[in-house]
C-alpha atoms as an extended CHARMM CRD file, in Angstrom:
* protein
*
       201  EXT
         1         1  MET       CA              4.1380000000       13.1580000000       26.2630000000  PROA      1               0.0000000000
         2         2  ASP       CA              5.6270000000       10.2670000000       28.2100000000  PROA      2               0.0000000000
         3         3  ASN       CA              7.8400000000        8.4880000000       25.6860000000  PROA      3               0.0000000000
         4         4  GLN       CA              8.5450000000        5.3530000000       27.7500000000  PROA      4               0.0000000000
         5         5  PHE       CA              6.9490000000        2.1700000000       26.3990000000  PROA      5               0.0000000000
         6         6  LYS       CA              6.8790000000       -1.5170000000       27.1140000000  PROA      6               0.0000000000
         7         7  VAL       CA              6.8030000000       -2.1940000000       23.3630000000  PROA      7               0.0000000000
         8         8  VAL       CA              7.8190000000       -0.0360000000       20.4060000000  PROA      8               0.0000000000
         9         9  ILE       CA              6.9390000000       -1.4450000000       16.9890000000  PROA      9               0.0000000000
        10        10  ILE       CA              8.5810000000       -0.1140000000       13.8490000000  PROA      10              0.0000000000
        11        11  GLY       CA              6.2770000000       -0.5930000000       10.8730000000  PROA      11              0.0000000000
        12        12  GLY       CA              2.5210000000        0.0070000000       10.6570000000  PROA      12              0.0000000000
        13        13  GLY       CA              1.5880000000       -2.7380000000        8.2030000000  PROA      13              0.0000000000
        14        14  PRO       CA             -0.5370000000       -5.8180000000        9.0250000000  PROA      14              0.0000000000
        15        15  ALA       CA              2.2040000000       -7.4090000000       11.1640000000  PROA      15              0.0000000000
        16        16  GLY       CA              2.9700000000       -4.1550000000       12.9980000000  PROA      16              0.0000000000
        17        17  TYR       CA             -0.4990000000       -2.8590000000       13.7250000000  PROA      17              0.0000000000
        18        18  GLU       CA             -1.8430000000       -6.3250000000       14.6580000000  PROA      18              0.0000000000
        19        19  ALA       CA              1.0870000000       -6.7820000000       17.0410000000  PROA      19              0.0000000000
        20        20  ALA       CA              0.3960000000       -3.3230000000       18.4960000000  PROA      20              0.0000000000
        21        21  ILE       CA             -3.2250000000       -4.2400000000       19.1410000000  PROA      21              0.0000000000
        22        22  GLU       CA             -2.3150000000       -7.5520000000       20.7610000000  PROA      22              0.0000000000
        23        23  SER       CA              0.3800000000       -6.0840000000       23.0070000000  PROA      23              0.0000000000
        24        24  ALA       CA             -1.9580000000       -3.2730000000       24.0830000000  PROA      24              0.0000000000
        25        25  LYS       CA             -4.6690000000       -5.8110000000       24.8750000000  PROA      25              0.0000000000
        26        26  LEU       CA             -2.1490000000       -7.6420000000       27.0810000000  PROA      26              0.0000000000
        27        27  GLY       CA             -1.7680000000       -4.4470000000       29.0900000000  PROA      27              0.0000000000
        28        28  MET       CA              1.5630000000       -3.3250000000       27.6350000000  PROA      28              0.0000000000
        29        29  LYS       CA              2.0610000000        0.3540000000       26.8850000000  PROA      29              0.0000000000
        30        30  THR       CA              2.6400000000        0.3170000000       23.1230000000  PROA      30              0.0000000000
        31        31  ALA       CA              3.9450000000        2.6800000000       20.4640000000  PROA      31              0.0000000000
        32        32  LEU       CA              3.7240000000        2.1720000000       16.7170000000  PROA      32              0.0000000000
        33        33  VAL       CA              6.1260000000        3.9610000000       14.3690000000  PROA      33              0.0000000000
        34        34  GLU       CA              5.2350000000        4.3250000000       10.6760000000  PROA      34              0.0000000000
        35        35  ALA       CA              7.0630000000        6.3720000000        8.0430000000  PROA      35              0.0000000000
        36        36  ARG       CA              4.1840000000        6.4760000000        5.5740000000  PROA      36              0.0000000000
        37        37  GLU       CA              0.4880000000        5.5710000000        5.8510000000  PROA      37              0.0000000000
        38        38  LEU       CA             -0.8570000000        3.0650000000        8.3480000000  PROA      38              0.0000000000
        39        39  GLY       CA             -1.6640000000       -0.2570000000        6.7160000000  PROA      39              0.0000000000
        40        40  GLY       CA              1.7040000000       -0.9150000000        5.0920000000  PROA      40              0.0000000000
        41        41  THR       CA              2.3730000000       -2.2540000000        1.6150000000  PROA      41              0.0000000000
        42        42  CYS       CA             -0.6920000000       -4.5050000000        1.3520000000  PROA      42              0.0000000000
        43        43  LEU       CA             -3.1860000000       -1.7470000000        2.0700000000  PROA      43              0.0000000000
        44        44  ASN       CA             -1.4520000000        1.1990000000        0.3980000000  PROA      44              0.0000000000
        45        45  ARG       CA              0.7620000000       -0.1400000000       -2.4080000000  PROA      45              0.0000000000
        46        46  GLY       CA             -0.1730000000       -3.7920000000       -2.9510000000  PROA      46              0.0000000000
        47        47  CYS       CA             -3.1210000000       -6.1250000000       -2.8110000000  PROA      47              0.0000000000
        48        48  ILE       CA             -5.8990000000       -3.7530000000       -1.7360000000  PROA      48              0.0000000000
        49        49  PRO       CA             -5.3300000000       -0.9660000000       -4.3260000000  PROA      49              0.0000000000
        50        50  THR       CA             -4.6650000000       -3.4280000000       -7.1470000000  PROA      50              0.0000000000
        51        51  LYS       CA             -7.7990000000       -5.4420000000       -6.2890000000  PROA      51              0.0000000000
        52        52  THR       CA             -9.8540000000       -2.2210000000       -6.1990000000  PROA      52              0.0000000000
        53        53  ILE       CA             -8.6160000000       -1.1830000000       -9.6540000000  PROA      53              0.0000000000
        54        54  LEU       CA             -9.0650000000       -4.7450000000      -10.9470000000  PROA      54              0.0000000000
        55        55  HSD       CA            -12.6960000000       -4.7100000000       -9.7930000000  PROA      55              0.0000000000
        56        56  SER       CA            -13.3810000000       -1.5620000000      -11.8470000000  PROA      56              0.0000000000
        57        57  VAL       CA            -11.5410000000       -2.9730000000      -14.8600000000  PROA      57              0.0000000000
        58        58  ASP       CA            -13.3340000000       -6.3520000000      -14.6350000000  PROA      58              0.0000000000
        59        59  LEU       CA            -16.7080000000       -4.5740000000      -14.6190000000  PROA      59              0.0000000000
        60        60  TYR       CA            -15.6440000000       -2.5310000000      -17.6440000000  PROA      60              0.0000000000
        61        61  ALA       CA            -14.6080000000       -5.7150000000      -19.4970000000  PROA      61              0.0000000000
        62        62  GLU       CA            -17.9000000000       -7.4480000000      -18.6160000000  PROA      62              0.0000000000
        63        63  MET       CA            -19.9730000000       -4.4920000000      -19.6900000000  PROA      63              0.0000000000
        64        64  LYS       CA            -18.2400000000       -4.4100000000      -23.0970000000  PROA      64              0.0000000000
        65        65  LYS       CA            -19.4330000000       -7.9910000000      -23.6610000000  PROA      65              0.0000000000
        66        66  SER       CA            -22.8550000000       -7.6250000000      -22.1000000000  PROA      66              0.0000000000
        67        67  ALA       CA            -24.6410000000       -7.6970000000      -25.4770000000  PROA      67              0.0000000000
        68        68  GLU       CA            -23.5340000000      -11.3470000000      -25.8060000000  PROA      68              0.0000000000
        69        69  ILE       CA            -25.9350000000      -12.2010000000      -22.9740000000  PROA      69              0.0000000000
        70        70  GLY       CA            -28.7250000000       -9.8670000000      -24.0340000000  PROA      70              0.0000000000
        71        71  ILE       CA            -27.8260000000       -6.7650000000      -22.0140000000  PROA      71              0.0000000000
        72        72  HSD       CA            -27.3760000000       -3.6050000000      -24.0750000000  PROA      72              0.0000000000
        73        73  ALA       CA            -25.7390000000       -0.7240000000      -22.2510000000  PROA      73              0.0000000000
        74        74  GLY       CA            -24.6980000000        1.5170000000      -25.1380000000  PROA      74              0.0000000000
        75        75  GLU       CA            -21.1410000000        2.7650000000      -25.4690000000  PROA      75              0.0000000000
        76        76  VAL       CA            -18.9920000000        1.6710000000      -22.5310000000  PROA      76              0.0000000000
        77        77  THR       CA            -15.9590000000        3.8120000000      -21.6540000000  PROA      77              0.0000000000
        78        78  PHE       CA            -13.5960000000        4.1250000000      -18.7030000000  PROA      78              0.0000000000
        79        79  ASN       CA            -12.0200000000        7.0750000000      -16.9280000000  PROA      79              0.0000000000
        80        80  MET       CA             -8.7400000000        6.1640000000      -15.2500000000  PROA      80              0.0000000000
        81        81  GLU       CA             -8.7780000000        9.2760000000      -13.0610000000  PROA      81              0.0000000000
        82        82  GLU       CA            -12.1670000000        8.2740000000      -11.6550000000  PROA      82              0.0000000000
        83        83  ILE       CA            -10.9650000000        4.6780000000      -11.1700000000  PROA      83              0.0000000000
        84        84  GLN       CA             -7.9920000000        6.0870000000       -9.2130000000  PROA      84              0.0000000000
        85        85  ASN       CA            -10.2950000000        8.3190000000       -7.1620000000  PROA      85              0.0000000000
        86        86  ARG       CA            -12.4250000000        5.2990000000       -6.2250000000  PROA      86              0.0000000000
        87        87  LYS       CA             -9.2750000000        3.4300000000       -5.1930000000  PROA      87              0.0000000000
        88        88  GLU       CA             -8.2630000000        6.3480000000       -2.9620000000  PROA      88              0.0000000000
        89        89  GLU       CA            -11.7250000000        6.4050000000       -1.3360000000  PROA      89              0.0000000000
        90        90  VAL       CA            -11.3980000000        2.7020000000       -0.4480000000  PROA      90              0.0000000000
        91        91  LEU       CA             -7.8620000000        3.1380000000        0.9370000000  PROA      91              0.0000000000
        92        92  SER       CA             -8.8890000000        6.1840000000        2.9630000000  PROA      92              0.0000000000
        93        93  GLN       CA            -11.7550000000        4.2700000000        4.5800000000  PROA      93              0.0000000000
        94        94  LEU       CA             -9.4610000000        1.3690000000        5.5140000000  PROA      94              0.0000000000
        95        95  ARG       CA             -6.7200000000        3.6550000000        6.8880000000  PROA      95              0.0000000000
        96        96  THR       CA             -9.3350000000        5.4640000000        8.9830000000  PROA      96              0.0000000000
        97        97  GLY       CA            -10.4270000000        2.0680000000       10.3480000000  PROA      97              0.0000000000
        98        98  ILE       CA             -6.8450000000        1.2210000000       11.4120000000  PROA      98              0.0000000000
        99        99  GLN       CA             -6.4410000000        4.6450000000       13.0220000000  PROA      99              0.0000000000
       100       100  GLY       CA             -9.6520000000        3.9640000000       14.9420000000  PROA      100             0.0000000000
       101       101  LEU       CA             -8.2950000000        0.6100000000       16.1490000000  PROA      101             0.0000000000
       102       102  MET       CA             -5.0890000000        2.2990000000       17.3570000000  PROA      102             0.0000000000
       103       103  LYS       CA             -7.0840000000        4.8970000000       19.2650000000  PROA      103             0.0000000000
       104       104  LYS       CA             -9.4860000000        2.3170000000       20.7090000000  PROA      104             0.0000000000
       105       105  ASN       CA             -6.6050000000        0.1690000000       21.9700000000  PROA      105             0.0000000000
       106       106  LYS       CA             -4.6400000000        3.1950000000       23.2560000000  PROA      106             0.0000000000
       107       107  VAL       CA             -1.6580000000        2.5930000000       20.9470000000  PROA      107             0.0000000000
       108       108  SER       CA              0.4880000000        5.7200000000       20.5300000000  PROA      108             0.0000000000
       109       109  VAL       CA              1.2140000000        6.2810000000       16.8210000000  PROA      109             0.0000000000
       110       110  PHE       CA              4.3570000000        8.1640000000       15.7790000000  PROA      110             0.0000000000
       111       111  GLN       CA              4.6520000000        9.3280000000       12.1690000000  PROA      111             0.0000000000
       112       112  GLY       CA              8.2380000000        9.2450000000       10.8910000000  PROA      112             0.0000000000
       113       113  ILE       CA             11.2270000000        7.0420000000       10.1990000000  PROA      113             0.0000000000
       114       114  GLY       CA             12.1690000000        4.8090000000       13.1340000000  PROA      114             0.0000000000
       115       115  THR       CA             15.8750000000        4.2840000000       13.7970000000  PROA      115             0.0000000000
       116       116  ILE       CA             17.0990000000        1.9250000000       16.5420000000  PROA      116             0.0000000000
       117       117  ILE       CA             19.7160000000        3.8250000000       18.5430000000  PROA      117             0.0000000000
       118       118  ASP       CA             20.4360000000        1.0260000000       20.9890000000  PROA      118             0.0000000000
       119       119  GLU       CA             18.6280000000       -1.9450000000       22.5280000000  PROA      119             0.0000000000
       120       120  HSD       CA             16.1920000000        0.2850000000       24.3930000000  PROA      120             0.0000000000
       121       121  HSD       CA             15.8210000000        3.4800000000       22.2930000000  PROA      121             0.0000000000
       122       122  VAL       CA             14.1380000000        4.2720000000       18.9620000000  PROA      122             0.0000000000
       123       123  GLN       CA             14.5120000000        7.6620000000       17.3340000000  PROA      123             0.0000000000
       124       124  VAL       CA             11.5380000000        8.7930000000       15.2410000000  PROA      124             0.0000000000
       125       125  THR       CA             12.3770000000       11.3880000000       12.6020000000  PROA      125             0.0000000000
       126       126  GLY       CA              9.2850000000       13.0860000000       11.2020000000  PROA      126             0.0000000000
       127       127  GLU       CA              7.9570000000       16.6220000000       11.5370000000  PROA      127             0.0000000000
       128       128  GLU       CA              9.7260000000       16.5390000000       14.8730000000  PROA      128             0.0000000000
       129       129  THR       CA             12.4210000000       14.2010000000       16.1400000000  PROA      129             0.0000000000
       130       130  VAL       CA             11.6030000000       12.2440000000       19.2900000000  PROA      130             0.0000000000
       131       131  VAL       CA             13.3410000000        9.4150000000       21.1040000000  PROA      131             0.0000000000
       132       132  LEU       CA             11.2170000000        6.6000000000       22.4810000000  PROA      132             0.0000000000
       133       133  GLU       CA             12.3850000000        4.4180000000       25.3280000000  PROA      133             0.0000000000
       134       134  ALA       CA             11.3890000000        0.7980000000       24.8910000000  PROA      134             0.0000000000
       135       135  GLU       CA             11.6710000000       -2.3290000000       26.9940000000  PROA      135             0.0000000000
       136       136  ASN       CA             11.0610000000       -4.3260000000       23.7930000000  PROA      136             0.0000000000
       137       137  ILE       CA             11.4770000000       -3.3560000000       20.1280000000  PROA      137             0.0000000000
       138       138  LEU       CA              9.7180000000       -5.1790000000       17.3040000000  PROA      138             0.0000000000
       139       139  ILE       CA             10.8140000000       -4.6320000000       13.7090000000  PROA      139             0.0000000000
       140       140  ALA       CA              7.9800000000       -5.0890000000       11.1970000000  PROA      140             0.0000000000
       141       141  THR       CA              9.1640000000       -2.9100000000        8.3150000000  PROA      141             0.0000000000
       142       142  GLY       CA              7.7680000000       -4.9330000000        5.4110000000  PROA      142             0.0000000000
       143       143  SER       CA              9.0660000000       -4.6890000000        1.8630000000  PROA      143             0.0000000000
       144       144  VAL       CA              9.8340000000       -2.3210000000       -0.9940000000  PROA      144             0.0000000000
       145       145  PRO       CA              9.6850000000       -2.8850000000       -4.7650000000  PROA      145             0.0000000000
       146       146  SER       CA             12.7770000000       -4.5820000000       -6.1490000000  PROA      146             0.0000000000
       147       147  VAL       CA             14.5340000000       -2.6850000000       -8.9430000000  PROA      147             0.0000000000
       148       148  PRO       CA             16.8810000000       -4.9140000000      -10.9560000000  PROA      148             0.0000000000
       149       149  PRO       CA             20.3860000000       -3.5470000000      -11.6010000000  PROA      149             0.0000000000
       150       150  ILE       CA             19.9270000000       -3.1260000000      -15.3560000000  PROA      150             0.0000000000
       151       151  PRO       CA             20.7230000000       -0.2140000000      -17.6860000000  PROA      151             0.0000000000
       152       152  GLY       CA             17.8750000000        2.2400000000      -18.2280000000  PROA      152             0.0000000000
       153       153  VAL       CA             16.0270000000        1.9590000000      -14.9190000000  PROA      153             0.0000000000
       154       154  GLN       CA             16.3980000000        5.7180000000      -14.3980000000  PROA      154             0.0000000000
       155       155  LEU       CA             14.8560000000        6.6400000000      -17.7590000000  PROA      155             0.0000000000
       156       156  PRO       CA             11.5130000000        8.4700000000      -18.0000000000  PROA      156             0.0000000000
       157       157  ASN       CA              8.4050000000        6.2110000000      -17.8890000000  PROA      157             0.0000000000
       158       158  VAL       CA             10.3130000000        3.4810000000      -16.0230000000  PROA      158             0.0000000000
       159       159  VAL       CA              8.4100000000        3.0830000000      -12.7580000000  PROA      159             0.0000000000
       160       160  THR       CA              7.9230000000        0.6310000000       -9.9130000000  PROA      160             0.0000000000
       161       161  SER       CA              4.6200000000       -0.8240000000       -8.7950000000  PROA      161             0.0000000000
       162       162  ASP       CA              4.3760000000        2.0050000000       -6.2580000000  PROA      162             0.0000000000
       163       163  GLU       CA              4.3150000000        4.7010000000       -8.9570000000  PROA      163             0.0000000000
       164       164  ILE       CA              2.1020000000        2.8570000000      -11.4580000000  PROA      164             0.0000000000
       165       165  LEU       CA             -0.6060000000        2.5040000000       -8.8020000000  PROA      165             0.0000000000
       166       166  ASP       CA             -1.2060000000        6.2400000000       -9.0200000000  PROA      166             0.0000000000
       167       167  MET       CA             -0.9110000000        6.6550000000      -12.8120000000  PROA      167             0.0000000000
       168       168  LYS       CA             -3.8950000000        8.2390000000      -14.5080000000  PROA      168             0.0000000000
       169       169  ALA       CA             -2.6240000000        7.7350000000      -18.0530000000  PROA      169             0.0000000000
       170       170  VAL       CA             -3.0180000000        4.5090000000      -20.0440000000  PROA      170             0.0000000000
       171       171  TYR       CA             -0.1940000000        4.1050000000      -22.5490000000  PROA      171             0.0000000000
       172       172  PRO       CA             -0.5150000000        2.1110000000      -25.8260000000  PROA      172             0.0000000000
       173       173  SER       CA              2.0250000000       -0.4460000000      -24.5680000000  PROA      173             0.0000000000
       174       174  ILE       CA              3.6970000000       -1.5080000000      -21.3610000000  PROA      174             0.0000000000
       175       175  THR       CA              6.4400000000       -3.9620000000      -20.4720000000  PROA      175             0.0000000000
       176       176  ILE       CA              6.3250000000       -5.4700000000      -16.9850000000  PROA      176             0.0000000000
       177       177  ILE       CA              9.4980000000       -6.9710000000      -15.5380000000  PROA      177             0.0000000000
       178       178  GLY       CA              8.4010000000       -9.6220000000      -13.0700000000  PROA      178             0.0000000000
       179       179  GLY       CA              5.6180000000      -12.1590000000      -13.3780000000  PROA      179             0.0000000000
       180       180  GLY       CA              4.7020000000      -12.3090000000       -9.7200000000  PROA      180             0.0000000000
       181       181  VAL       CA              1.2960000000      -11.5140000000       -8.2450000000  PROA      181             0.0000000000
       182       182  ILE       CA              1.4920000000       -7.7310000000       -8.5260000000  PROA      182             0.0000000000
       183       183  GLY       CA              3.0980000000       -7.8490000000      -11.9880000000  PROA      183             0.0000000000
       184       184  MET       CA              0.3790000000      -10.1290000000      -13.3120000000  PROA      184             0.0000000000
       185       185  GLU       CA             -2.3610000000       -7.9990000000      -11.7170000000  PROA      185             0.0000000000
       186       186  PHE       CA             -1.0320000000       -4.9700000000      -13.5850000000  PROA      186             0.0000000000
       187       187  ALA       CA             -0.8320000000       -7.0820000000      -16.7610000000  PROA      187             0.0000000000
       188       188  ALA       CA             -4.5090000000       -7.9900000000      -16.3840000000  PROA      188             0.0000000000
       189       189  ILE       CA             -5.5110000000       -4.3740000000      -15.6110000000  PROA      189             0.0000000000
       190       190  TYR       CA             -3.7480000000       -2.8050000000      -18.5720000000  PROA      190             0.0000000000
       191       191  SER       CA             -4.5720000000       -5.4900000000      -21.1200000000  PROA      191             0.0000000000
       192       192  GLU       CA             -8.2970000000       -5.1130000000      -20.2980000000  PROA      192             0.0000000000
       193       193  LEU       CA             -7.9290000000       -1.3650000000      -20.8690000000  PROA      193             0.0000000000
       194       194  GLY       CA             -6.5820000000       -1.9600000000      -24.3730000000  PROA      194             0.0000000000
       195       195  CYS       CA             -2.8930000000       -1.6720000000      -23.6670000000  PROA      195             0.0000000000
       196       196  LYS       CA             -0.4090000000       -4.0400000000      -25.3760000000  PROA      196             0.0000000000
       197       197  VAL       CA              1.2460000000       -5.8250000000      -22.4610000000  PROA      197             0.0000000000
       198       198  THR       CA              4.5660000000       -7.7190000000      -22.4410000000  PROA      198             0.0000000000
       199       199  VAL       CA              5.6710000000       -9.5770000000      -19.3220000000  PROA      199             0.0000000000
       200       200  VAL       CA              9.3480000000      -10.4600000000      -18.8100000000  PROA      200             0.0000000000
       201       201  GLU       CA              9.9260000000      -13.1440000000      -16.1750000000  PROA      201             0.0000000000
């Protein structure tokens, strides 16, 4: 494969893949480097998965109260594993859509960790290690969960938002450190599922 590009973009989230599409449309030979799944934090570990889970949980909460408006559905239960499976289906469909956009716009996608060697070279370390030559390099690496430097963060059952997104168990109680958007979404999810929720902000 010819590894010389006009633009190499590190990070396959909304900023990265949109920039890749635009640069390709402008006629620039473009490469996109992503260490994990295409779509970045928002699609894979943020707003899309939490909204998908919230939708299931909101329906569950509504159905529990449906008798109040004259709708009787019998016993209403939830299955967290099935809720997680539905979330994965949605994410898979969206990732497939982004992959299709990359192919349609002739963007070369490299799976692995991108490291800038110098102003014109990016090393991609994945299943294989390749070096891409770039006239221009765009860094769009996004964010990671913030873990406060407090005692106990390495204990069992202490997780970040990344890990809790895949949890199939619902514990009797949960403490969430951080009252931002994602923290409050998890608070809403788990309180609706009968979990005692404490938020520390």
